RODO-953550 format. One record per residue (C-alpha): residue in one letter; z, y, x. Coordinates in steps of 0.5 Angstrom, whole numbers, m for minus. Example, Ala and Ser with C-alpha at 12.3 -4.5 7.8 and 13.67 -1.06 7.14 Angstrom:
REM residues 2
A	16	m9	25
S	14	m2	27
END
This chain:
REM residues 331
M	194	208	172
R	192	201	170
P	197	196	171
I	197	189	174
L	199	184	168
L	204	178	171
Q	204	172	167
G	208	167	170
H	214	166	165
T	215	163	159
R	221	167	156
S	224	174	157
L	225	177	164
T	232	179	166
Q	231	182	173
I	225	184	178
K	227	186	185
Y	222	188	191
N	224	186	198
R	225	191	203
E	218	192	206
G	215	192	198
D	210	186	199
L	214	181	195
L	216	182	188
F	221	177	186
S	223	176	178
A	228	172	174
A	227	170	167
K	231	166	161
D	226	160	163
H	230	157	169
V	226	159	174
V	225	165	180
N	218	167	181
V	215	171	187
W	209	175	187
F	205	179	192
S	206	186	189
H	199	189	191
N	195	184	187
G	200	180	183
E	198	173	186
R	204	168	185
L	206	166	191
G	211	161	189
T	217	158	184
Y	224	157	186
N	226	151	181
G	233	148	181
H	237	152	175
V	238	149	169
G	240	155	165
A	237	162	164
V	237	166	171
W	240	173	170
T	239	176	177
V	236	175	183
D	236	179	190
V	233	178	197
N	236	180	204
S	233	185	208
A	229	180	213
S	226	177	206
K	229	170	209
L	234	169	204
L	234	169	196
L	240	169	192
S	240	168	184
G	245	167	179
S	244	163	172
A	247	162	166
D	248	155	168
N	255	158	172
T	252	157	179
A	249	162	184
K	244	159	189
L	242	161	196
W	234	160	197
D	230	159	203
V	225	164	201
R	219	161	205
T	220	154	203
G	223	155	197
K	229	150	199
C	236	151	196
L	241	152	202
H	247	152	198
T	250	153	191
W	256	156	189
E	259	154	182
F	263	158	177
H	267	157	171
T	262	162	167
A	255	165	168
V	253	169	174
K	250	176	171
R	249	180	177
V	248	178	185
A	247	183	191
F	247	182	198
S	251	187	202
E	248	192	207
D	248	188	213
D	246	181	209
T	253	177	212
M	256	177	205
A	254	178	197
L	257	179	191
A	257	175	184
V	259	178	178
T	261	173	173
E	262	173	165
Q	268	173	161
Q	267	167	157
M	271	161	154
G	278	164	156
Y	276	166	163
Q	276	173	166
G	270	176	168
A	270	178	176
V	266	179	182
A	266	174	187
I	265	176	194
L	261	170	198
K	260	169	205
I	253	168	207
D	254	167	214
S	259	162	214
V	255	158	209
L	249	158	214
E	253	157	220
A	258	152	218
G	254	149	212
E	260	150	208
Q	264	156	204
D	271	158	203
E	273	159	197
P	270	166	195
F	275	172	194
V	275	174	187
I	276	181	185
S	278	182	177
P	277	188	174
E	282	191	169
P	282	192	163
T	275	191	162
K	270	186	164
A	265	187	169
M	257	187	168
V	254	190	174
A	256	191	181
A	253	194	188
W	255	195	195
G	256	202	197
Y	254	204	204
L	256	201	210
N	259	196	206
K	265	200	205
Y	266	198	198
I	263	196	191
I	262	199	185
I	262	196	178
G	259	198	172
H	264	195	166
K	262	193	158
D	266	199	156
G	262	204	160
M	267	205	165
I	265	205	173
S	270	203	178
Q	270	203	186
Y	274	197	189
D	276	195	196
W	272	189	197
K	277	186	202
T	284	187	198
G	281	187	191
E	285	194	190
K	281	199	185
L	280	206	189
T	278	210	183
S	274	210	176
K	271	214	171
H	269	213	164
P	262	216	163
H	259	212	158
S	261	210	151
D	258	203	151
V	256	197	156
I	253	199	162
T	247	195	163
D	244	197	170
L	246	200	176
Q	241	201	182
M	243	205	189
S	239	210	192
P	235	208	198
D	241	211	203
R	247	208	198
T	250	215	197
Y	248	216	190
F	246	211	184
A	244	211	177
T	246	207	171
S	243	205	164
S	247	204	158
K	247	202	151
D	249	209	149
K	242	211	150
S	243	215	156
A	242	214	164
Q	246	218	169
L	247	219	177
F	253	219	180
E	256	220	187
S	258	214	191
N	264	216	194
T	267	220	189
L	264	217	183
N	263	224	180
P	257	225	175
L	251	229	178
K	246	228	172
K	245	225	165
Y	239	223	161
V	239	222	154
T	234	218	150
D	233	216	143
C	234	208	144
P	239	203	148
L	237	203	155
N	237	197	160
S	235	199	166
A	234	205	171
S	231	206	177
I	230	212	182
T	224	214	185
P	224	215	193
I	218	220	193
Q	218	224	187
D	224	227	184
F	224	222	178
I	228	217	175
I	225	211	171
V	229	209	165
G	227	203	160
G	230	199	154
G	229	199	147
Q	232	196	140
D	235	189	141
A	230	184	139
M	233	182	132
Q	233	189	130
V	226	190	132
T	221	193	127
T	214	195	126
T	217	202	125
S	220	202	132
M	214	199	136
R	210	205	133
Q	215	210	135
G	214	208	142
K	221	205	144
F	218	200	149
E	216	205	154
C	218	207	161
R	220	214	161
F	220	218	167
W	225	224	167
H	226	229	173
K	232	227	177
I	234	234	178
L	232	238	172
E	234	233	167
E	228	233	163
E	223	228	161
V	216	229	164
G	212	222	162
R	212	215	159
V	208	209	161
K	206	204	155
G	205	197	155
H	210	192	153
F	211	189	146
G	218	189	146
P	224	192	150
I	224	193	157
N	229	189	161
T	228	191	168
I	225	196	172
A	224	196	180
V	221	202	184
H	217	200	190
P	220	202	197
D	215	206	199
G	215	210	192
K	207	209	191
S	208	204	185
F	213	201	180
S	214	194	176
S	217	193	169
G	219	186	166
G	220	186	159
E	223	181	153
D	215	180	152
G	216	175	158
Y	211	180	162
I	211	184	168
R	207	190	169
V	206	192	176
H	203	200	176
H	200	203	182
F	201	211	181
D	194	215	181
E	193	220	186
D	195	225	181
Y	202	223	181
F	203	225	188
K	200	232	187
F	205	233	181
T	209	239	181
Y	214	241	175
P	211	248	172
E	217	252	174
F	216	250	181
Q	209	251	182
H	210	258	184
I	214	256	190
G	210	256	197
A	204	259	193
END
């Protein structure tokens, strides 16, 4: 499985995201820009310039017409995907660490950082009013208590939002009222990523506590847990095979040649049901910060602290893989 190496950023990757069709891959990094690539061959299609700080997060709507980005310059920006024009800028008191379009694309959420006396919060942005009227009402703000929000995602049919917190808690909020519906405390350290399944009925989290977990969206009940030997920065669910791909590694300041030899910077494949590791993909020369799986399940991409994106198209053997305990079934 020889990867395609994308070299378009000068600093660490923070998030990568496929569009719904999977033909485009968007990447955000600490070098202030967002890039868009053709996912099948790695050709860079364009760059979105406008942020003056590290870009922490990016998302694209279902029609691949609008792009949303969040940055350390305390803004979220809405872009025209085709032209690269910035359509609107929302300003906040602190950095925007995660953005996500709602399922129907009429709204978006923006997670802001707790800094300088300002409470970390989740702002609900009305995309429709910006496009139709050219202006935005003051965003509705949800302030999760008692710990700050790190990542967030929309539940199915926009019924609620799910938030991952700094202390390892996950919570479910009514985005219309700001009321907390339920919460669990499954992790013991920062939740670094939260990715929904294709139908949004369950989701995956990764954490600095060296584990990734699966949860039911409606109840937040834990389903599965995958324990590793290094802090995790990202976890993504594969739509064809029953796998979850996780990645991470020690923080850059703690990296040694020993940890590199021990293979801490690998994308690890875990059997989603049996909670057993089944394989690893090497390549990055630093911690893996973000992982995304192609919507058709035939490839995946990873972005690292080393500034590179690696696009992996699965070999035929991947699709024929059968876990040993299940090989007798249907024989």
